[in-house]
N, CA, C and O atoms as a GROMACS GRO file, in nm:
protein
  268
    1PRO      N    1   5.245   1.162   9.953
    1PRO     CA    2   5.344   1.323   9.880
    1PRO      C    3   5.483   1.340   9.931
    1PRO      O    4   5.555   1.267   9.999
    2LYS      N    5   5.498   1.431   9.890
    2LYS     CA    6   5.664   1.429   9.864
    2LYS      C    7   5.658   1.641   9.959
    2LYS      O    8   5.575   1.726   9.991
    3GLY      N    9   5.749   1.628   9.959
    3GLY     CA   10   5.758   1.763  10.043
    3GLY      C   11   5.717   1.806  10.147
    3GLY      O   12   5.707   1.710  10.224
    4ASN      N   13   5.670   1.956  10.226
    4ASN     CA   14   5.607   1.953  10.341
    4ASN      C   15   5.455   2.018  10.290
    4ASN      O   16   5.395   2.122  10.320
    5LYS      N   17   5.439   1.953  10.238
    5LYS     CA   18   5.228   1.954  10.177
    5LYS      C   19   5.196   1.805  10.288
    5LYS      O   20   5.247   1.744  10.381
    6ILE      N   21   5.110   1.806  10.224
    6ILE     CA   22   4.939   1.711  10.354
    6ILE      C   23   4.863   1.723  10.259
    6ILE      O   24   4.856   1.790  10.156
    7ILE      N   25   4.781   1.611  10.335
    7ILE     CA   26   4.641   1.570  10.233
    7ILE      C   27   4.586   1.592  10.327
    7ILE      O   28   4.631   1.531  10.424
    8TRP      N   29   4.496   1.661  10.347
    8TRP     CA   30   4.317   1.679  10.444
    8TRP      C   31   4.218   1.639  10.371
    8TRP      O   32   4.217   1.651  10.248
    9PRO      N   33   4.151   1.601  10.421
    9PRO     CA   34   3.975   1.540  10.370
    9PRO      C   35   3.894   1.766  10.387
    9PRO      O   36   3.900   1.881  10.431
   10PRO      N   37   3.807   1.619  10.270
   10PRO     CA   38   3.745   1.814  10.210
   10PRO      C   39   3.647   1.885  10.330
   10PRO      O   40   3.601   1.997  10.310
   11GLY      N   41   3.622   1.819  10.440
   11GLY     CA   42   3.600   1.922  10.549
   11GLY      C   43   3.634   1.941  10.641
   11GLY      O   44   3.571   1.949  10.747
   12ALA      N   45   3.814   1.959  10.605
   12ALA     CA   46   3.901   2.050  10.693
   12ALA      C   47   3.917   2.254  10.546
   12ALA      O   48   3.937   2.370  10.582
   13LEU      N   49   3.891   2.186  10.371
   13LEU     CA   50   3.899   2.288  10.372
   13LEU      C   51   3.737   2.344  10.380
   13LEU      O   52   3.737   2.467  10.383
   14HIS      N   53   3.661   2.311  10.382
   14HIS     CA   54   3.535   2.362  10.454
   14HIS      C   55   3.473   2.498  10.522
   14HIS      O   56   3.420   2.604  10.488
   15GLU      N   57   3.533   2.391  10.699
   15GLU     CA   58   3.674   2.494  10.765
   15GLU      C   59   3.758   2.606  10.745
   15GLU      O   60   3.796   2.721  10.766
   16LEU      N   61   3.759   2.508  10.697
   16LEU     CA   62   3.864   2.717  10.654
   16LEU      C   63   3.793   2.804  10.568
   16LEU      O   64   3.774   2.923  10.589
   17ALA      N   65   3.762   2.751  10.487
   17ALA     CA   66   3.687   2.853  10.379
   17ALA      C   67   3.568   2.918  10.479
   17ALA      O   68   3.560   3.034  10.439
   18ARG      N   69   3.477   2.900  10.583
   18ARG     CA   70   3.419   2.924  10.659
   18ARG      C   71   3.518   3.072  10.736
   18ARG      O   72   3.513   3.195  10.726
   19LEU      N   73   3.610   2.961  10.819
   19LEU     CA   74   3.740   3.116  10.892
   19LEU      C   75   3.673   3.198  10.779
   19LEU      O   76   3.583   3.276  10.810
   20HIS      N   77   3.726   3.177  10.598
   20HIS     CA   78   3.770   3.263  10.597
   20HIS      C   79   3.959   3.288  10.587
   20HIS      O   80   4.003   3.392  10.539
   21ILE      N   81   4.033   3.202  10.627
   21ILE     CA   82   4.146   3.181  10.548
   21ILE      C   83   4.213   3.177  10.375
   21ILE      O   84   4.249   3.115  10.276
   22GLN      N   85   4.200   3.253  10.418
   22GLN     CA   86   4.377   3.258  10.261
   22GLN      C   87   4.409   3.206  10.202
   22GLN      O   88   4.335   3.107  10.209
   23SER      N   89   4.515   3.179  10.096
   23SER     CA   90   4.616   3.057  10.013
   23SER      C   91   4.744   3.230  10.041
   23SER      O   92   4.739   3.348  10.074
   24PRO      N   93   4.831   3.131  10.002
   24PRO     CA   94   4.864   3.022  10.070
   24PRO      C   95   4.868   2.972  10.214
   24PRO      O   96   4.894   3.071  10.282
   25MET      N   97   4.853   2.863  10.292
   25MET     CA   98   4.858   2.811  10.394
   25MET      C   99   4.969   2.778  10.429
   25MET      O  100   5.058   2.737  10.356
   26GLN      N  101   4.972   2.793  10.536
   26GLN     CA  102   5.113   2.680  10.668
   26GLN      C  103   5.046   2.715  10.846
   26GLN      O  104   5.029   2.810  10.922
   27PHE      N  105   5.029   2.580  10.843
   27PHE     CA  106   5.007   2.446  10.907
   27PHE      C  107   5.150   2.434  11.006
   27PHE      O  108   5.264   2.426  10.958
   28ARG      N  109   5.106   2.432  11.216
   28ARG     CA  110   5.219   2.335  11.273
   28ARG      C  111   5.134   2.288  11.256
   28ARG      O  112   5.015   2.305  11.230
   29ILE      N  113   5.251   2.174  11.286
   29ILE     CA  114   5.139   2.034  11.325
   29ILE      C  115   5.240   1.990  11.460
   29ILE      O  116   5.346   2.046  11.490
   30VAL      N  117   5.194   1.908  11.511
   30VAL     CA  118   5.280   1.921  11.650
   30VAL      C  119   5.258   1.781  11.707
   30VAL      O  120   5.206   1.706  11.624
   31ASN      N  121   5.285   1.723  11.830
   31ASN     CA  122   5.330   1.607  11.915
   31ASN      C  123   5.396   1.658  12.080
   31ASN      O  124   5.497   1.646  12.150
   32PRO      N  125   5.233   1.735  12.080
   32PRO     CA  126   5.290   1.687  12.278
   32PRO      C  127   5.350   1.618  12.320
   32PRO      O  128   5.444   1.659  12.387
   33THR      N  129   5.330   1.473  12.306
   33THR     CA  130   5.390   1.411  12.395
   33THR      C  131   5.486   1.424  12.393
   33THR      O  132   5.554   1.451  12.492
   34MET      N  133   5.541   1.404  12.241
   34MET     CA  134   5.726   1.432  12.215
   34MET      C  135   5.744   1.528  12.191
   34MET      O  136   5.849   1.539  12.128
   35LYS      N  137   5.678   1.642  12.213
   35LYS     CA  138   5.701   1.795  12.222
   35LYS      C  139   5.806   1.856  12.139
   35LYS      O  140   5.896   1.938  12.155
   36LYS      N  141   5.737   1.752  12.002
   36LYS     CA  142   5.735   1.850  11.854
   36LYS      C  143   5.658   1.826  11.789
   36LYS      O  144   5.552   1.762  11.786
   37LYS      N  145   5.741   1.908  11.704
   37LYS     CA  146   5.642   1.995  11.542
   37LYS      C  147   5.697   2.034  11.417
   37LYS      O  148   5.793   2.108  11.442
   38THR      N  149   5.684   2.023  11.319
   38THR     CA  150   5.671   2.029  11.221
   38THR      C  151   5.609   2.135  11.129
   38THR      O  152   5.490   2.110  11.143
   39TYR      N  153   5.614   2.195  11.078
   39TYR     CA  154   5.551   2.291  10.947
   39TYR      C  155   5.544   2.266  10.782
   39TYR      O  156   5.628   2.260  10.692
   40CYS      N  157   5.339   2.249  10.798
   40CYS     CA  158   5.328   2.211  10.627
   40CYS      C  159   5.192   2.302  10.567
   40CYS      O  160   5.106   2.370  10.622
   41GLY      N  161   5.230   2.255  10.400
   41GLY     CA  162   5.102   2.319  10.369
   41GLY      C  163   5.022   2.219  10.311
   41GLY      O  164   5.020   2.102  10.349
   42VAL      N  165   4.940   2.278  10.195
   42VAL     CA  166   4.854   2.155  10.145
   42VAL      C  167   4.790   2.075  10.034
   42VAL      O  168   4.667   2.077  10.034
   43LEU      N  169   4.831   2.024   9.967
   43LEU     CA  170   4.836   1.963   9.856
   43LEU      C  171   4.692   1.974   9.745
   43LEU      O  172   4.642   2.030   9.648
   44GLU      N  173   4.675   1.856   9.866
   44GLU     CA  174   4.503   1.911   9.777
   44GLU      C  175   4.439   1.840   9.954
   44GLU      O  176   4.485   1.800  10.061
   45PHE      N  177   4.300   1.865   9.881
   45PHE     CA  178   4.226   1.847   9.985
   45PHE      C  179   4.143   1.719   9.928
   45PHE      O  180   4.035   1.748   9.876
   46ILE      N  181   4.174   1.600   9.929
   46ILE     CA  182   4.107   1.425   9.918
   46ILE      C  183   4.110   1.316  10.008
   46ILE      O  184   4.076   1.198  10.008
   47ALA      N  185   4.148   1.376  10.064
   47ALA     CA  186   4.174   1.239  10.223
   47ALA      C  187   4.053   1.208  10.267
   47ALA      O  188   3.978   1.306  10.271
   48GLU      N  189   3.967   1.026  10.329
   48GLU     CA  190   3.860   1.076  10.365
   48GLU      C  191   3.891   1.122  10.504
   48GLU      O  192   3.987   1.108  10.579
   49GLU      N  193   3.799   1.169  10.510
   49GLU     CA  194   3.666   1.278  10.652
   49GLU      C  195   3.733   1.209  10.815
   49GLU      O  196   3.684   1.116  10.878
   50GLY      N  197   3.833   1.275  10.845
   50GLY     CA  198   3.849   1.228  10.970
   50GLY      C  199   4.025   1.177  10.983
   50GLY      O  200   4.073   1.144  11.091
   51LYS      N  201   4.123   1.179  10.822
   51LYS     CA  202   4.211   1.164  10.779
   51LYS      C  203   4.308   1.228  10.801
   51LYS      O  204   4.278   1.317  10.881
   52CYS      N  205   4.459   1.234  10.761
   52CYS     CA  206   4.506   1.359  10.709
   52CYS      C  207   4.641   1.254  10.645
   52CYS      O  208   4.669   1.146  10.697
   53TYR      N  209   4.714   1.309  10.528
   53TYR     CA  210   4.841   1.205  10.482
   53TYR      C  211   4.912   1.268  10.490
   53TYR      O  212   4.902   1.379  10.438
   54LEU      N  213   5.071   1.214  10.589
   54LEU     CA  214   5.155   1.338  10.647
   54LEU      C  215   5.280   1.257  10.490
   54LEU      O  216   5.264   1.137  10.464
   55PRO      N  217   5.341   1.303  10.445
   55PRO     CA  218   5.515   1.239  10.428
   55PRO      C  219   5.616   1.113  10.530
   55PRO      O  220   5.654   1.126  10.647
   56ASN      N  221   5.627   1.053  10.482
   56ASN     CA  222   5.732   0.916  10.559
   56ASN      C  223   5.803   0.966  10.629
   56ASN      O  224   5.870   0.897  10.705
   57TRP      N  225   5.816   1.175  10.625
   57TRP     CA  226   6.024   1.189  10.637
   57TRP      C  227   5.908   1.277  10.738
   57TRP      O  228   5.946   1.257  10.854
   58MET      N  229   5.803   1.351  10.738
   58MET     CA  230   5.768   1.460  10.904
   58MET      C  231   5.674   1.376  10.995
   58MET      O  232   5.616   1.428  11.090
   59MET      N  233   5.653   1.164  10.944
   59MET     CA  234   5.554   1.116  11.070
   59MET      C  235   5.654   1.076  11.171
   59MET      O  236   5.634   1.050  11.289
   60ASP      N  237   5.842   1.076  11.061
   60ASP     CA  238   5.964   1.026  11.146
   60ASP      C  239   6.031   1.208  11.248
   60ASP      O  240   6.120   1.213  11.333
   61ILE      N  241   5.959   1.305  11.204
   61ILE     CA  242   5.972   1.390  11.333
   61ILE      C  243   5.871   1.420  11.404
   61ILE      O  244   5.867   1.505  11.493
   62LEU      N  245   5.767   1.338  11.359
   62LEU     CA  246   5.709   1.378  11.488
   62LEU      C  247   5.695   1.273  11.604
   62LEU      O  248   5.692   1.289  11.726
   63LEU      N  249   5.686   1.139  11.511
   63LEU     CA  250   5.705   1.041  11.668
   63LEU      C  251   5.823   1.006  11.676
   63LEU      O  252   5.823   0.884  11.688
   64CYS      N  253   5.941   1.052  11.677
   64CYS     CA  254   6.017   0.987  11.716
   64CYS      C  255   6.075   1.015  11.868
   64CYS      O  256   6.074   1.127  11.920
   65GLU      N  257   6.114   0.924  11.918
   65GLU     CA  258   6.196   0.916  12.051
   65GLU      C  259   6.247   1.012  12.105
   65GLU      O  260   6.235   1.082  12.005
   66GLU      N  261   6.309   1.098  12.199
   66GLU     CA  262   6.405   1.083  12.267
   66GLU      C  263   6.520   1.003  12.354
   66GLU      O  264   6.502   0.906  12.428
   67GLY      N  265   6.641   1.071  12.326
   67GLY     CA  266   6.668   0.982  12.439
   67GLY      C  267   6.742   0.822  12.412
   67GLY      O  268   6.765   0.748  12.507
   0.00000   0.00000   0.00000
């Protein structure tokens, strides 16, 4: 994915619909161990269940170690 959009599995869409979450959707993704966070939207709900696809730059932000 490009930009700040992620790809989620269809089950996530079903759960969001059950909770009556409306578009546009924006989410905060957090790596609590590294105390890093970023924000994103959803590109599509086509990922394999249990997986989520993020852009490389987003992974770099969330996984970078301090120091």
